[in-house]
Structure formats: structure tokens, C-alpha cells
N, C-alpha and C positions, 0 to 999 in steps of 0.2 A: 287177419292181418292188422286191422284197425284195433282189435283188443290188445294184440301184443304190443302195438305202438303206445297204447295208452297206459298199459301196465308198467312199462319201464319208468317213465317219469314219476308215476305214483310211488314206486319203491324208492327212487332217488330222493323224492320229497320227504318221505318218511325218514330216510337216513339223515337228511339235513335237519329235519325237525328234531330228531333224537339228539343230534350234536348240539343244537342250539339250546335244548332243555338243559344238557350237561353243562354247557358254557354258562348259561344264566344261573343255574344253581351253584356253580363253582364261583362265579363272581360275588354272589351274596355271601357265600361261605368265606371267601378270601377277606372280605371286609369284616366279617364277624370275628375271624381269628386275628386280624390286624388289630381290631379293637382290644381283644383279650390280651395280646402281647404288648401293645402300645402303653397301656396303663402302668406296666412294670417300668417303663422308661420315664413316663410323665410324673410317676409318683415321687421321683427323686427331687425335681424342682418344686413340685407341690408341697412336699414335706419341708423342704428348706425355706420356702417362702412363708408358710403358715406355722413353722416351728412344730411340727409334728414328729413323734418318735416312731420307732419300727411297729410298735403294737397298734398305734393309731392309723398309720398308713396301711398296715395289714387289714384293719377293719374296713377301710375304704374298698380294698380289693375283695375282701370276703363277702360284703354285703351285695355285691354284684351277683355272686353265685348263690346267695339266699334267694333273690328274686327269680334267678334262673331255675332253681330247683322248685319253686312254688308253681311256676307255669308250665314245667315240662309235661306233667301228666294231663292237666286240663287241655293243653294245646294238642297233645297227641290224640286225645279223645275227640277234639274238634276236627282234626285232620282226617280222622277216620269217618266222621259223620258228615261234615260239609265239603270235604275235598281239601287237598293240600294247598292249592294256589291261594285261596282266601287267607289261610293262616300265614303263609309265606309273606304276602304283602303286608298284612296287618302287623307282623312281628318287625319287619324291616322298618315300617313307618314309625313305630314306637321307639325303636332303638335310635333312629336318626334324630328324632325330635329331642330326646333326652341327651344325645351326644352334643348337640348344639348348646343345651342348657348347662350341661356339665362344665363346658368351657367358660360359661358366664358366671359360675358360682364362686363363692369364697367361704371358707370355714368348714370344720370337720363334719358337722351334722349335715349341711347341704350337700357336701360331697358324697356323704353316705347315701343319702336319699336319692341323689341323681343316679349313682351307680346301681342302687337297688332297682330303680325304675328301668334302667338300661337292661338289667338282668331279667326283668319280667318280659321285655321284648325278646331278648335272645332265647328264652325258654321255648318259644314256638317254632324257632328255625329248624333244629336238628330233627325232630319227630316229623315235621311236615315235609322236609327234604326226603326222608326215608319213605314216607307215604308216597310222595311224588314219583319216586323211583319205582315203587311197587306198582303204581298206576300206569306207568308209561313204558316199562321195560319188562320183557319176559324173564322168568325166574332164573334161567341159565346165565343171564347177563347181569343180574342185580348186584352180586358180590363185587365184580370188577368196577361197575359204575359207582357203587358205594365207596370203594377204596379210592377210586379216582377223585371223587368229590372230597373225601377226607384228606387227600393230599394238599388240599388248600390251607391246611394247618401250616404247611411249609411255606406256601405262597403268601399267606397272611403274615407269617413271621418275617419273611423277607421284606414285605411292605412296611411292617412295623418298625423294623430295625434299620431300615434305609430312609424312606420317605418320612416315616413317622418320627424316628429319632432326630432327623434333621429339623423337622418342624418343631419338635419339643425343645431342641437346643436353642432354637431361635425364639419361639413364643409358644408355650404349651397350650395357651387358649386357642391360638390360631389352629394348632394341630387338631383340636376337636371340632372346630368349624369345618375344616377340610373332610374330617371323618364323617361329619353329618351330611355333607354334600355327596360323598361316595355311596352312603346308604341310599340316597335319593336315586342315584344312577342305577343301583341294584333293583330297586322297586320297578323302575321303568323296564329293565331287562325281563324280570319276572312277569310283569303285566303283559308284554308282547310275545314272549316266546314259550312260557310254560302253559300247557293246556289246562282248562279247568277240570277235566277228568281224563284218565288215562286211555291209551289205545292198545299198546302191545299186550299189557297185562289182561285187559278186558277180553281181547280176542283169545288169549291163551285160556282164560277161565271158562269162556264160553265154549271153546272147543272140548275142554274137559268135561263140561256139563252135558253137552250133546252126546259125547261118547258114552257117558255113563247112563243117561236116562232116555236117550232118544230124542229129546227135544228140550228146549230151554225151560219151559214152564215146569216140566216134571222135575227137572234138575233143581230149580229154585225151591220147589216144594220139599224136595228131599234133603236140600242142603242143611247142614248143622248150623244152629243159630249160636253165634258166639258174641260174647260182650266183655266189658271191663273186668267182670267178675272172674271170667276165665283167664284173664291176664294175671290178676294178683294171685290166683290159685296155682299158676303154672310154676313148678318147681325150678325150672331153668331160668325164668325171668328173675326170680328172687335171688338165685345164686349169682347171676351175672350182674344184677344190681349191687350186690355186696362187693363183687370183684372190681366193679367200676369205681366204687368209693376208694378202695386202696390204690388202684392204678392212677386215679386222678389226684389223690393226695400227692403222689410223686410227681406227675406231670405238671399240675398247676402250682405246686410248691416250688419246683425249680423254675418254672416260667415267671412266677411272681418275684422271686428273689435272686435269680441268677444275674440280672443286669446290676443289681446293687453289689452283689458278691464280687463280680468280675471288675467292676469299677473301682471298688475300695481295695480289694486284694493286690490288684496289679496296677493301681494308680492310673487308671485310664480315664479319658474324657467320655462324655456321653456319646458322642459321635464314634469314637474308637470302640467302645463297648458295643455300640449298634452294629458295626461292621463285623465284629467277631460273632455276634449272635445272628446276624443275617447269614454269614457263612454256615453257621450251624443249621439254620432253617432250610438250607438247600438240602442237607441230609435228611431232615425231617420230611421234606416233600418227596424225595426219592424213595424213602423207606416206605411211606404210605402207598405210593403208586405200585411199587414191586411187590408190596405185601398182598395186594389183591390178587396178583397172578400166582404168587406162591401158595396162598391159601386156597385158590381155586383149582390148582393142579397139583403141585408137589405135596401139599399137606391136606388135600381133600380127604375128609374122613378122619383126619388126625389133628383136627384143630386144638383139641384139649392138650395134647402133648407139645404142640407148637407154642401155645400161649404160656403154659407152665414153664417150658425151657427158656423162652424169651424173658419172662418176668424174673426168673432166678438170675439170669445172666445180667439183667439190668441192675438188679440189687448188687451184685458183685462189682460191677463197673462203677457204681455210686460210691461204694466204699474205697475203691482204688483212687477215684477222683478226689476224694476228701483228703487222703493221706499222701498219695504220690504226686497229685497235680497242683497242690497249693503253692509250690515254690517255682512252678515253670508254667508260663503262659502257653507256650507251644503244646506241652503235654496236656494241659487242661483242655485246649481247643480239640485235640485228637480224641481224648476220653469223652468230651461232651458230645462229639459227633457220633462216636460209637454208642453212647448212651441213647441218643436220639434215634439212631437206626433201630436198635433192638427194642427200645420201649415203644416206639410207634408200631412196630410189628405186633407187639402184644396188644396194644390198644386197638389196632385195626381188627385183629382177630376176634377180640370180644365184641366190637361193634357191629361187625358183619356177620358173625355166627348166626344171629337170630334169622337172617334171611334163609338159612339152611334148615333151621330146626323149629321154626315158629309158623303158625297158620298165617298166611297173607292177609286174612280178613282183620287180623288184630295187630299187624306189624307195627302200625303207627303207635298204638298204645303200648305195645311191648317195648319198643325203642325208647318211648317217652319214660316209662318206669326205670328201664335199665340206665338211661342216660341221666335220670334224676339222681341215681347213685353217684355218677360222675360229677354232677354239680354239687351234691353234698360234700364230696371230696374237695372240689374247688372252693366251697365255702369254708371248710375246716382249715385247709392248708396255709393260706396266707397269714391268718391270725395266729395259729399255733406256732408256725415257723418264726413269725415276727416276734412273738413272746419269747420263744426259745433263744433268739439271737439277742434280744434285750437282757435276758436273764444271764446269758454267757458273756456279757460285756462287749457284744459285737462280733463275737465268734460264730461262724456258721457250721462248725464241726457237728455238734449235736443235732442241729436242724437237718443236715444232710444224711446223718446216720438214721435219723428217724424215718425219712422218706425211703431209705433203703430197706428198713423193716417193713414199711407199708407195701412195698413192691414184692417182698417175699411172701407177705400174707395174701396178696392177690394170687400168686401161684397156688398156694395152699386152698384157697377158695374154689378155684376153677376145677380142682379135682372132683368136686361134687356135682358138676354138670352131668346130665344124663340125656344125650341127644336122642336116644330111642323113645323118650317120653314126648318128643317134639310136637309135630304137626297133628292137628285133629284129623279125623277120618275125612276122606274125600267123598 
């Protein structure tokens, strides 16, 4: 009777602990995505104040992703070696410090340097979040938890286009001081609520090892040794790396320039454009949450077809947005919401697929490599699109057609994923 009484609170405590891990990781990711979206609002008063053209403001946004790309793989490797929590905290501290500094700077070169350094910090967050999920949750829950955490792209967008746009409209420098403070809050949450090493995943792996070898020591002796070399030799990692370049050229291209396009094309104020994009971010959030359930149930085992279909549909919607929506704000809002729903389904599919087809021992490094493709796409998109807009005399048509092409190429790339080559032998 005593044992039964003690077991119940232990399970309840584990559930509460898992919930707080998710909340803490989501809080950090929400601020990360707020940061990524808010720059697209802040770049308008910054460009006006310092006399910068679209190519120059594109460089400020692009160099953030260069720093991001550089640190993805090293931080994924570190998360696999020293544990996720240390990398999470270190990443958030670096971003927070340089967010404060960005708000105090003036001039193109200093803006580029500060955003580059913020990108270095951002590079550690996605792979260490994925590693933390693998450390703390059993495999059958990881896709759902990952998609739930990725839904913060919508939460971050809502924060950026409501709180962020209001602060930017008032004083863009103050906006980055507030952002830095929010990063500090995220550090505190991670510090208190994310374990230094996992529980659920460790128990799962231990049980599997005992079933196979009869005892833990024998299982360790028999376990295959995997490392970063195994990651870069994995066909699926490389294919998904390329797919993420294409899908993120689209996602970050429209994220970087949509506020400017909507503001200019429909003669809106910064606050009005922020409200339109905040409404759109709700659909982004909902799409990511429901994508996890759909990919875990309805499209289980059919992830490739789901991603290809969503990517091609997104490409078509972008073309319709360019030609049919340019004269109607209401139609543009509807098309933008549909684009967000379908595009985030494709992105979530690519990002969560590794949990099903990769060895858990190298999941942090695998996600780091794959997401590096995403950050390369993020680096390329703002500058390329900014240059295309400048060359077209301020027209966004060619720029949007370019991201439609990139999305179609994402669909073509995913054709080459081979799930059967996935996990190493157990």
C-alpha cells in the first residue's frame, strides 16, 4: 500500500516535469522566432534613419543567418557530447547580449556585425532543443513534442508583430532592449526546469539494451559506435539538408520582405502591417501544432508524399498571391494564411522526420546539419530578394516568383529521401 501511494505522486511529478520542460523550451523558441520576425519590422525605420537601400538592409538580415549557419553543426555536436542544457543556456545568453548591443549601434557595418553575432548564438538553440527532446521524452512522443515546440514560430510571430511592431513604431532601439530582457527570462526558465540529462529516453534505451543483451554492461559493449562521420555519410541527412535550403529560402524570404511589401503595396502603417502579419502568425502556429498530429497519425509512413504535396501546393499559392492578390488586401491576407498553413506543414514534416528515420545517438548532430541547410537558405534569401526588388525598381513580382521556384525544388529534392536507410542497427 505504501509503495502504491508513493508511485502515484512520482508519475504526477514526472508529467509536471515534462510539461515544464516543454513550456521552458517553447518560451525560448518563442523569443528566438520573435527576434527573427521583428527584424523585418525594425529594418524599415533603420533603413530610413541611416539611408540604406534594400540590398543593404538585406545584408543586415542575411548576415544573421550566416552566423546561424556557422554554429549549427558545432553546437549540435556539443549538444550530443556535453548535453543539451549547457548549449541552450549559452546560446540564449549570447543572443541576449548582442540584442542589447544591436539596439545601441549605428551604421551598416556595426549592424551587420551585431546581427552576425546574434546568429552565432541562435545556431545553438534548434539542435540542442532537439537533443533535449531526445533526452527527456520516449520516441513515440518526440514528433508531437517537436512539432508543439516548432509551433512557437507562430507565437514568436504574434509577439513580433504586436508587441514588437508597437515597440518598433515607438522606438526601435527600445524594442531590442526589451528583446534582450526577454532572452534573460528564457535563460532563467531553462536553468530551473530543463534537466541536465534526460529521463524518459534514458529509461527507454536502458530497457532496450537489457532486452537485447541481458544486462546493461553487455549492451554497452555490443552497441554500435556512431559519430559525426556517420552523420555526414547519411544519405537522408544530406537530402534533407538540401531540401531545407530550398524551403527556407521561401520561408525566410517572405518573412524578411513581407512587412515591407504589405506596407508599401497597400499603404499601411507599421502598426497596421503588424496586425495583418500577427493574424497570419496565428495560422502559422495552428499549422505547426496540427502538423505534428497529422504526421504522427494520418501521414505516418507517408511523410515523403505529404511533404512533396505541401511544397508543390505552397508554390502554386505563392504564384496566385503574386498575381491575384496584389490589388486586394483582403485576398492577400487569405492567400498568405493559406501559404502559411501549407508551408509550415511541409517545414514541420522535414524537421520532424529525422526522429523517425535517424539513430537517436546522433539526432542532435543530424538536426544541426539539416537545419544548417535551413540557415543557408535564410542567409541567401534576404539579400537575393532585396537585390531583385532593387533591380526591378521596387517591384516584388520577380522576387516572389523566385521563392515559388525554390519551393517546387524542395518538393523535387524530397523525392530522393530513403527512409529504409534510416536508423543504425540496435
